Backbone bond lengths (Angstrom), bond angles and torsions (degrees), N, CA, C in turn:
res aa  C-N    CA-C-N  psi(-1)  N-CA   C-N-CA  omega(-1)  CA-C   N-CA-C  phi
1 M - - - 1.441 - - 1.516 109.90 -
2 I 1.305 115.31 146.00 1.455 120.92 177.89 1.525 107.98 -90.95
3 D 1.329 115.87 129.40 1.458 120.99 177.33 1.517 109.43 -102.78
4 K 1.322 116.54 143.06 1.447 121.76 178.26 1.519 107.92 -135.45
5 K 1.328 116.49 128.27 1.460 120.51 178.63 1.524 108.49 -84.21
6 I 1.341 116.22 128.09 1.453 120.59 178.01 1.523 108.71 -114.85
7 E 1.308 116.16 178.69 1.465 122.76 -177.72 1.526 111.62 -47.96
8 G 1.319 116.16 138.74 1.455 121.25 178.68 1.513 113.29 82.21
9 G 1.337 117.93 7.81 1.453 120.34 176.68 1.516 114.84 81.81
10 T 1.326 117.81 10.90 1.462 120.69 179.77 1.526 109.50 -76.53
11 F 1.312 116.27 132.57 1.451 119.96 174.06 1.516 108.23 -96.43
12 M 1.315 115.54 125.42 1.454 121.62 178.33 1.521 107.70 -112.52
13 N 1.318 116.21 125.48 1.460 119.26 174.50 1.520 108.74 -105.64
14 S 1.302 116.40 175.76 1.462 120.13 -176.26 1.525 112.12 -62.26
15 L 1.326 118.31 -31.11 1.461 120.53 176.97 1.531 110.71 -66.81
16 S 1.329 117.21 -37.10 1.472 121.02 176.29 1.519 110.69 -58.34
17 Y 1.344 115.45 -46.86 1.456 119.91 -179.91 1.528 111.71 -64.87
18 A 1.318 116.98 -37.48 1.466 120.54 178.53 1.528 110.22 -63.95
19 I 1.328 117.11 -42.88 1.470 121.03 178.65 1.518 110.26 -62.34
20 L 1.324 117.07 -47.20 1.467 120.31 179.58 1.523 111.20 -61.63
21 A 1.317 117.10 -38.97 1.466 120.34 178.75 1.525 111.23 -62.94
22 I 1.319 116.85 -43.38 1.469 120.36 178.59 1.526 110.33 -63.94
23 L 1.331 116.62 -41.34 1.468 120.02 -178.24 1.527 112.78 -69.82
24 T 1.330 118.40 -18.13 1.466 119.28 176.22 1.524 110.95 -68.03
25 R 1.320 115.84 -26.39 1.468 119.96 -179.91 1.514 112.71 -86.01
26 K 1.359 116.04 -37.33 1.467 119.25 -175.35 1.521 109.32 -164.76
27 S 1.332 116.80 135.28 1.461 121.35 174.39 1.517 108.95 -66.38
28 Q 1.341 116.66 141.30 1.456 120.11 -175.55 1.517 111.44 -147.53
29 T 1.319 114.98 164.19 1.467 120.95 173.39 1.530 107.89 -82.64
30 G 1.327 116.17 165.26 1.452 120.50 176.24 1.520 111.46 -59.50
31 Y 1.328 116.30 -39.59 1.462 120.80 179.00 1.535 110.88 -62.23
32 E 1.341 116.28 -44.68 1.467 120.36 179.36 1.534 110.72 -63.24
33 L 1.325 115.91 -40.96 1.465 119.60 176.63 1.527 110.58 -60.53
34 G 1.319 116.01 -44.58 1.461 120.64 179.34 1.510 112.26 -59.39
35 K 1.327 116.35 -41.68 1.472 120.74 179.42 1.526 111.13 -63.65
36 Q 1.333 116.58 -41.10 1.464 119.70 178.89 1.524 111.48 -68.58
37 L 1.321 115.86 -39.57 1.458 120.16 -176.83 1.527 113.16 -74.38
38 E 1.331 118.00 -25.51 1.463 119.63 -173.20 1.525 113.33 -62.37
39 T 1.306 117.84 -25.07 1.464 119.83 178.09 1.527 112.19 -81.43
40 L 1.337 116.26 -17.94 1.465 120.84 -176.63 1.525 113.58 -110.73
41 W 1.327 116.16 -22.74 1.458 120.92 -166.15 1.518 110.96 -136.70
42 A 1.294 116.50 148.92 1.465 120.93 173.84 1.524 107.79 -91.88
43 S 1.330 116.06 63.56 1.462 120.62 -179.59 1.524 109.28 -117.85
44 K 1.310 114.63 156.14 1.458 121.11 179.55 1.528 109.02 -121.46
45 L 1.321 115.64 160.27 1.463 119.40 177.79 1.522 111.14 -58.58
46 S 1.332 116.71 -29.94 1.464 120.29 178.86 1.529 111.88 -66.99
47 Q 1.330 118.40 -16.23 1.457 123.08 173.41 1.523 110.66 -93.57
48 I 1.316 116.01 -37.76 1.466 121.42 -173.24 1.525 112.08 -69.28
49 Y 1.335 118.23 -46.15 1.465 120.02 -176.71 1.531 113.50 -62.77
50 P 1.335 119.43 -45.82 1.472 118.21 176.63 1.533 112.16 -63.54
51 L 1.324 116.53 -35.08 1.456 120.34 178.32 1.527 110.65 -66.05
52 L 1.324 117.53 -42.20 1.463 120.73 176.06 1.525 111.10 -60.55
53 S 1.310 116.70 -39.29 1.467 121.08 177.37 1.529 110.82 -61.91
54 R 1.328 117.27 -44.29 1.472 120.64 178.10 1.524 111.46 -65.23
55 L 1.327 116.80 -40.98 1.468 120.39 178.29 1.531 110.60 -63.12
56 E 1.331 116.32 -36.57 1.465 120.27 178.52 1.527 110.41 -68.65
57 K 1.324 117.92 -42.63 1.470 121.23 179.31 1.528 111.64 -61.50
58 K 1.314 116.98 -30.88 1.465 121.54 179.22 1.528 112.74 -88.71
59 G 1.337 117.27 2.10 1.463 121.03 176.15 1.515 114.72 78.63
60 L 1.330 117.39 16.84 1.461 120.40 -179.80 1.522 112.34 -88.48
61 V 1.326 116.92 -24.34 1.467 122.65 173.89 1.528 108.80 -137.75
62 T 1.320 115.31 159.34 1.461 121.78 171.31 1.520 107.58 -121.95
63 S 1.325 116.04 162.69 1.465 119.28 179.07 1.525 109.87 -123.84
64 E 1.305 114.26 149.93 1.462 122.88 178.42 1.522 107.29 -126.40
65 H 1.319 116.23 122.51 1.464 120.69 179.60 1.520 108.57 -87.12
66 I 1.317 115.86 124.84 1.470 121.93 -177.86 1.520 107.89 -112.69
67 L 1.324 115.49 114.95 1.459 121.18 179.33 1.520 109.53 -78.75
68 Q 1.330 116.26 137.07 1.461 122.13 179.54 1.522 109.33 -129.82
69 T 1.293 115.59 144.21 1.447 121.17 177.53 1.523 109.46 -91.99
70 G 1.317 116.28 129.03 1.454 121.02 177.02 1.520 115.18 78.75
71 K 1.323 117.90 1.15 1.467 122.07 177.94 1.522 108.16 -142.03
72 P 1.320 116.28 163.27 1.470 117.95 175.87 1.531 110.99 -62.17
73 N 1.317 116.32 148.75 1.460 120.55 177.82 1.525 109.89 -68.01
74 K 1.330 115.62 156.86 1.456 121.82 -179.80 1.523 109.77 -109.64
75 I 1.304 115.36 155.60 1.462 121.44 169.48 1.521 106.25 -122.74
76 K 1.334 115.35 117.80 1.458 120.83 179.83 1.523 108.14 -101.98
77 Y 1.324 116.86 136.10 1.456 122.55 -176.89 1.524 110.51 -105.85
78 H 1.331 114.99 140.25 1.469 122.50 -179.45 1.520 107.45 -127.34
79 I 1.326 116.56 139.47 1.458 120.14 175.86 1.527 108.78 -76.37
80 T 1.320 116.92 145.31 1.462 121.26 178.39 1.528 109.60 -97.47
81 E 1.310 116.41 173.10 1.464 121.58 175.83 1.535 109.91 -58.06
82 T 1.316 116.58 -40.02 1.465 121.82 179.27 1.524 111.27 -66.09
83 G 1.339 116.25 -38.22 1.467 121.15 -178.38 1.490 111.23 -68.49
């Protein structure tokens, strides 16, 4: 992957840009992002979740915790104006 340093010292790799591009169309959970990316990318959920956390810390995405009954809770990610 190609890494690019952007303002504030954030490193953005091609997977970061792919995630942001997908989120511009529709907010999604990490699992949903992984499912979409698996046909295009050799990425795993173990890569996607930490990357989403870094993108959130830099203000490029926000997360929404969705409580569910009888199933694990979900975290849905939304792109921000900055992202």
